[in-house]
Each structure stands twice: as C-alpha cells, then as structure tokens.
N, CA, C and O of each residue as an XYZ file, in Angstrom:
408
protein
N    -100.846    -50.633   -163.569
C    -101.373    -51.259   -162.265
C    -102.220    -52.401   -162.697
O    -102.359    -52.310   -163.917
N    -102.805    -53.370   -162.255
C    -103.699    -54.666   -162.651
C    -104.974    -54.449   -161.894
O    -104.645    -54.940   -160.814
N    -106.127    -54.070   -161.746
C    -106.792    -54.215   -160.891
C    -107.962    -54.581   -161.223
O    -108.291    -53.990   -162.252
N    -108.984    -55.475   -160.741
C    -110.002    -56.260   -160.931
C    -111.353    -55.365   -160.270
O    -111.719    -55.178   -159.109
N    -111.822    -54.976   -161.434
C    -112.791    -54.076   -160.905
C    -113.940    -55.252   -159.675
O    -114.877    -54.852   -158.984
N    -113.455    -56.586   -159.775
C    -114.506    -57.316   -158.881
C    -114.391    -57.774   -157.476
O    -115.236    -58.109   -156.646
N    -112.474    -57.652   -157.442
C    -111.980    -57.649   -156.331
C    -111.720    -56.880   -155.527
O    -111.822    -56.938   -154.301
N    -111.218    -55.790   -156.459
C    -110.628    -54.623   -155.719
C    -109.410    -54.913   -154.852
O    -109.318    -54.850   -153.626
N    -108.164    -55.364   -156.089
C    -106.580    -55.689   -155.373
C    -106.086    -55.056   -156.134
O    -106.547    -55.117   -157.274
N    -105.474    -54.580   -155.995
C    -104.196    -53.418   -156.776
C    -102.764    -53.979   -155.453
O    -102.928    -54.664   -154.444
N    -101.539    -53.403   -155.958
C    -100.678    -53.175   -155.608
C    -100.180    -52.093   -154.873
O    -100.854    -51.125   -154.520
N     -98.511    -52.339   -154.556
C     -97.826    -51.147   -154.015
C     -96.197    -51.528   -154.102
O     -95.785    -52.625   -153.726
N     -95.514    -50.713   -154.527
C     -93.847    -50.823   -154.729
C     -93.569    -49.705   -153.401
O     -94.014    -48.558   -153.364
N     -92.795    -50.300   -152.436
C     -92.080    -49.156   -151.221
C     -91.039    -50.027   -150.951
O     -90.919    -51.247   -150.840
N     -90.155    -48.839   -150.860
C     -88.734    -49.563   -150.062
C     -88.986    -49.003   -148.511
O     -88.123    -49.032   -147.634
N     -90.489    -48.432   -148.331
C     -90.339    -48.482   -146.976
C     -91.650    -48.832   -146.463
O     -92.698    -48.205   -146.311
N     -91.129    -50.494   -146.156
C     -92.699    -51.278   -145.904
C     -92.690    -51.050   -144.369
O     -91.668    -50.730   -143.761
N     -93.802    -51.221   -143.833
C     -93.723    -51.219   -141.859
C     -93.415    -52.962   -141.643
O     -93.601    -53.882   -142.440
N     -92.894    -52.978   -140.287
C     -92.410    -54.477   -140.022
C     -93.697    -55.178   -140.095
O     -93.680    -56.216   -140.756
N     -94.341    -54.979   -139.783
C     -95.855    -55.782   -139.780
C     -96.092    -56.480   -141.246
O     -96.460    -57.646   -141.393
N     -95.773    -55.420   -142.454
C     -96.320    -56.084   -143.287
C     -95.146    -57.296   -144.132
O     -95.282    -58.306   -144.824
N     -94.114    -56.571   -143.647
C     -92.720    -57.677   -144.007
C     -92.794    -58.336   -143.190
O     -91.607    -58.632   -143.058
N     -93.688    -59.260   -141.893
C     -93.713    -59.837   -141.071
C     -95.057    -60.921   -141.234
O     -95.166    -61.950   -140.567
N     -95.929    -60.514   -142.144
C     -96.552    -61.242   -143.281
C     -96.863    -62.034   -144.064
O     -97.731    -62.896   -144.203
N     -95.756    -61.507   -144.758
C     -95.508    -61.878   -145.843
C     -94.438    -63.175   -145.413
O     -94.657    -64.258   -145.954
N     -93.220    -63.058   -144.388
C     -92.424    -63.799   -144.058
C     -92.920    -64.748   -143.302
O     -92.153    -65.685   -143.523
N     -93.847    -65.178   -142.419
C     -94.831    -65.444   -141.453
C     -95.050    -66.435   -142.817
O     -94.290    -67.370   -143.068
N     -96.148    -66.092   -143.602
C     -96.769    -66.885   -144.080
C     -95.970    -67.737   -144.944
O     -96.162    -68.952   -144.893
N     -95.152    -67.286   -145.681
C     -93.894    -68.073   -146.928
C     -93.714    -69.261   -145.733
O     -94.200    -70.356   -146.017
N     -93.056    -69.124   -144.426
C     -92.260    -69.581   -143.427
C     -93.190    -71.146   -143.237
O     -93.043    -72.368   -143.213
N     -94.288    -69.980   -143.125
C     -95.981    -71.548   -142.426
C     -95.730    -72.513   -144.166
O     -95.704    -73.734   -144.314
N     -95.619    -71.701   -144.978
C     -96.245    -72.499   -146.281
C     -95.220    -73.598   -146.276
O     -95.546    -74.778   -146.150
N     -93.828    -73.147   -146.433
C     -92.661    -74.201   -146.470
C     -92.490    -75.342   -146.000
O     -92.418    -76.450   -146.533
N     -92.385    -74.742   -144.188
C     -92.509    -75.371   -143.092
C     -93.784    -77.362   -143.394
O     -93.908    -78.227   -142.527
N     -94.285    -77.396   -144.515
C     -95.478    -78.033   -144.302
C     -94.934    -78.804   -145.546
O     -95.415    -79.935   -145.623
N     -94.293    -78.571   -146.271
C     -93.568    -78.944   -147.433
C     -92.236    -78.836   -147.702
O     -91.805    -78.909   -148.853
N     -91.606    -78.683   -146.831
C     -90.182    -78.788   -146.727
C     -89.346    -79.164   -145.614
O     -90.052    -79.501   -144.663
N     -88.126    -79.235   -145.371
C     -87.229    -79.307   -144.222
C     -87.804    -78.790   -143.194
O     -88.754    -78.027   -143.369
N     -87.392    -79.068   -142.036
C     -87.570    -78.427   -140.847
C     -87.545    -76.346   -141.208
O     -87.201    -75.935   -142.316
N     -87.844    -75.643   -140.390
C     -87.012    -74.338   -140.788
C     -86.442    -74.287   -139.399
O     -86.933    -74.420   -138.278
N     -85.078    -74.017   -139.920
C     -84.358    -74.012   -138.451
C     -83.027    -72.656   -138.820
O     -81.806    -72.681   -138.665
N     -83.919    -71.623   -139.326
C     -83.189    -70.532   -139.342
C     -82.322    -70.198   -138.695
O     -82.508    -70.441   -137.503
N     -81.160    -69.600   -138.990
C     -79.724    -69.628   -137.720
C     -78.411    -68.520   -138.287
O     -77.436    -68.997   -138.868
N     -78.525    -67.139   -138.055
C     -77.396    -66.389   -138.633
C     -76.085    -67.442   -138.381
O     -75.767    -68.145   -137.422
N     -75.511    -67.214   -139.654
C     -73.987    -68.144   -139.456
C     -73.158    -66.247   -139.955
O     -73.621    -65.565   -140.870
N     -72.153    -65.885   -139.231
C     -70.988    -64.622   -139.805
C     -69.780    -64.654   -139.009
O     -69.627    -64.645   -137.788
N     -68.642    -64.710   -140.334
C     -67.455    -65.128   -140.321
C     -66.885    -63.685   -140.349
O     -67.026    -62.844   -141.236
N     -66.093    -63.574   -138.973
C     -64.960    -62.315   -139.790
C     -63.619    -62.419   -139.718
O     -63.051    -63.246   -139.004
N     -62.997    -61.524   -140.507
C     -61.912    -61.855   -140.616
C     -61.419    -60.607   -139.374
O     -62.136    -59.625   -139.180
N     -60.369    -60.782   -138.754
C     -60.118    -59.691   -137.281
C     -58.541    -58.940   -137.505
O     -57.581    -59.648   -137.808
N     -58.416    -57.681   -137.350
C     -56.880    -57.780   -137.221
C     -56.337    -57.210   -135.740
O     -56.911    -56.539   -134.883
N     -54.918    -57.792   -135.811
C     -54.222    -57.920   -134.048
C     -55.068    -57.050   -133.053
O     -55.154    -57.320   -131.855
N     -55.454    -56.383   -133.429
C     -56.504    -55.570   -132.478
C     -57.734    -56.285   -132.071
O     -58.064    -56.173   -130.890
N     -58.452    -56.990   -132.847
C     -59.535    -57.826   -132.956
C     -60.552    -56.675   -133.666
O     -61.748    -56.966   -133.681
N     -60.213    -55.618   -134.147
C     -61.189    -55.331   -135.194
C     -61.762    -56.058   -136.476
O     -61.092    -56.745   -137.248
N     -63.114    -55.790   -136.571
C     -63.489    -56.466   -137.954
C     -62.942    -55.762   -139.102
O     -62.985    -54.532   -139.065
N     -62.389    -56.389   -140.207
C     -61.801    -55.780   -141.300
C     -62.369    -56.659   -142.360
O     -62.068    -56.169   -143.448
N     -63.001    -57.654   -142.490
C     -64.129    -58.532   -143.470
C     -64.946    -59.155   -143.279
O     -65.522    -58.956   -142.210
N     -65.391    -60.086   -144.043
C     -65.752    -61.485   -143.504
C     -66.837    -61.653   -144.303
O     -67.003    -60.945   -145.296
N     -67.750    -62.685   -143.918
C     -68.909    -62.883   -144.701
C     -70.380    -63.435   -143.490
O     -70.438    -64.088   -142.448
N     -71.388    -62.715   -144.392
C     -72.703    -63.119   -143.315
C     -73.559    -63.677   -144.005
O     -73.542    -63.657   -145.235
N     -74.294    -64.164   -143.416
C     -75.281    -65.269   -143.539
C     -76.345    -65.496   -143.233
O     -77.194    -64.645   -142.970
N     -76.526    -66.966   -143.208
C     -77.565    -67.873   -142.277
C     -77.646    -69.229   -142.898
O     -77.266    -69.448   -144.048
N     -78.255    -70.315   -141.941
C     -78.151    -71.921   -142.053
C     -79.928    -71.568   -142.011
O     -80.700    -70.885   -141.338
N     -79.986    -72.598   -143.302
C     -82.056    -73.043   -143.154
C     -82.092    -74.369   -143.935
O     -81.275    -75.127   -144.457
N     -82.952    -74.318   -143.829
C     -83.439    -75.761   -144.462
C     -82.088    -76.979   -144.699
O     -82.220    -77.922   -145.480
N     -81.153    -76.808   -144.096
C     -80.209    -77.635   -144.893
C     -79.640    -77.357   -145.420
O     -78.964    -78.230   -145.965
N     -79.325    -75.784   -145.808
C     -78.239    -75.375   -146.905
C     -77.423    -74.101   -146.297
O     -77.588    -73.753   -145.128
N     -76.955    -73.752   -146.761
C     -75.889    -72.230   -146.232
C     -76.418    -71.614   -147.520
O     -76.836    -71.986   -148.616
N     -76.198    -70.503   -146.855
C     -76.709    -68.658   -147.665
C     -75.513    -68.219   -147.060
O     -74.970    -68.365   -145.965
N     -75.283    -67.653   -148.084
C     -74.109    -66.126   -147.899
C     -75.042    -65.029   -148.635
O     -75.547    -65.096   -149.755
N     -75.108    -64.156   -147.817
C     -75.541    -62.544   -147.877
C     -74.531    -61.371   -148.666
O     -74.640    -60.646   -149.655
N     -73.526    -61.631   -147.651
C     -72.861    -60.605   -148.353
C     -71.245    -61.452   -147.686
O     -71.275    -62.364   -146.859
N     -69.754    -60.778   -148.388
C     -68.861    -60.982   -148.694
C     -67.952    -60.838   -148.955
O     -67.585    -61.293   -150.038
N     -66.909    -60.018   -148.005
C     -66.132    -58.646   -148.204
C     -64.734    -59.079   -147.469
O     -64.321    -59.461   -146.374
N     -64.274    -58.766   -148.800
C     -62.661    -58.344   -147.618
C     -61.904    -56.967   -148.543
O     -62.189    -56.512   -149.651
N     -60.670    -56.508   -147.379
C     -60.167    -55.578   -148.444
C     -58.942    -55.415   -149.028
O     -57.874    -55.838   -148.586
N     -59.191    -54.545   -150.430
C     -58.292    -55.225   -151.712
C     -57.086    -55.809   -151.635
O     -56.562    -56.786   -152.170
N     -56.580    -54.541   -150.414
C     -55.209    -55.762   -150.232
C     -55.111    -56.780   -149.777
O     -54.030    -57.368   -149.817
N     -55.822    -57.130   -149.399
C     -56.123    -59.023   -148.827
C     -56.686    -59.866   -149.946
O     -56.239    -61.000   -150.117
N     -57.611    -59.398   -150.694
C     -57.695    -60.121   -152.131
C     -56.388    -61.262   -153.171
O     -55.370    -60.958   -153.794
N     -56.867    -62.180   -153.000
C     -55.485    -63.412   -153.661
C     -54.923    -63.554   -152.306
O     -53.708    -63.654   -152.478
N     -55.036    -63.579   -151.760
C     -53.811    -64.060   -150.260
C     -54.472    -65.377   -149.929
O     -53.735    -66.244   -149.459
N     -55.839    -65.678   -150.115
C     -56.093    -67.111   -149.733
C     -57.277    -66.395   -148.028
O     -57.707    -66.904   -146.992
N     -57.309    -65.526   -148.443
C     -57.926    -65.114   -146.789
C     -59.705    -65.370   -147.069
O     -60.673    -65.595   -146.344
N     -59.514    -65.221   -148.276
C     -61.129    -65.260   -148.404
C     -61.586    -67.480   -148.727
O     -62.311    -68.163   -148.004
N     -61.025    -67.827   -149.668
C     -60.892    -69.148   -149.261
C     -61.233    -69.586   -147.978
O     -62.398    -69.982   -147.956
N     -60.519    -69.687   -146.631
C     -60.227    -69.760   -145.612
C     -61.498    -69.114   -145.137
O     -62.148    -69.954   -144.516
N     -62.008    -68.142   -145.176
C     -63.123    -67.114   -144.495
C     -64.442    -68.357   -145.252
O     -64.988    -68.860   -144.270
N     -65.142    -69.027   -146.706
C     -65.879    -69.360   -147.242
C     -65.569    -70.769   -146.470
O     -66.475    -71.241   -145.783
N     -64.334    -71.446   -146.559
C     -64.173    -72.552   -145.761
C     -64.938    -72.732   -144.457
O     -65.852    -73.552   -144.371
N     -64.491    -71.824   -143.266
C     -64.661    -72.260   -141.953
C     -66.246    -72.056   -142.312
O     -66.855    -72.968   -141.753
N     -67.015    -71.330   -142.927
C     -68.186    -71.156   -142.952
C     -68.845    -71.729   -143.229
O     -69.945    -71.616   -142.688
N     -68.567    -73.169   -144.691
C     -69.214    -74.269   -144.800
C     -68.829    -75.358   -143.755
O     -69.586    -76.309   -143.562
N     -67.671    -75.222   -143.091
C     -67.429    -76.475   -141.791
C     -68.464    -76.138   -140.933
O     -69.313    -76.967   -140.603
N     -68.466    -74.942   -140.526
C     -69.981    -74.627   -139.101
C     -71.647    -75.180   -139.578
O     -72.489    -75.776   -138.907
N     -71.684    -74.681   -141.067
C     -72.673    -75.199   -141.862
C     -73.117    -76.740   -141.613
O     -74.229    -77.170   -141.303
N     -71.210    -77.839   -141.975
C     -71.964    -79.082   -142.013
C     -72.139    -79.190   -140.455
O     -72.813    -80.154   -140.091
N     -71.750    -78.541   -139.683
C     -71.558    -79.288   -138.047
C     -73.242    -78.633   -137.909
O     -73.834    -78.951   -136.878
N     -73.857    -77.906   -138.734
C     -75.440    -77.546   -138.647
C     -75.974    -78.584   -139.173
O     -76.990    -78.703   -138.489
N     -75.985    -79.598   -140.084
C     -76.429    -80.389   -140.513
C     -77.063    -80.087   -141.711
O     -78.221    -80.331   -142.050
N     -75.598    -79.172   -142.694
C     -76.189    -78.737   -143.578
C     -75.294    -79.060   -145.111
O     -75.754    -78.676   -146.186
C-alpha cells in the first residue's frame, strides 16, 4: 500500500463499507458532476415481465440520469430467451427513458 510519510494517507479495501463512507464518496461525486454536467436527476427505472398471475419472472433494472438510460441488470428465464420478450422489455425501458428526456 503506498503511503506518504508526510501526508499519512493510505487506503483500505472493503466489501462492508459503512453507509456514511459510501454517502461521502457518492455525494462528493454528485456535487462535482452537477457543477460540470447536466442536471442531476437520477430516477429508478424498472421494467418487469410478469406471468398471468402477476408474479415477476424477469425484467430489467436500472435508472435514468444526466439524460442517459443505465441498465444495471437484465434477466429472462431461459425458456423465454429468443422469443422477443427481451427486445420488448428493452424497448419499453428506452421509451420511458425518452419520455424522461434521455
């Protein structure tokens, strides 16, 4: 680990950060980006595929921000892959993103 004798700085790798630690980094980056980019308008965007009983069986999760659509996860059951449902879900997400100004 690089460490400066004069600054005392060092880093830590963790998979269990505190909520405050994550908030500090995310808030600082958001403030930096707001000053230099489009308005910060992050909103969740999720499209779910449901069976006839209303149970979720697949979908896309993500968000819109800075006039962009970001997809975090996309999943369909194997038996539905190649059936056109994936393209339909992505098209629905893209259409909603366009309604949001993306």
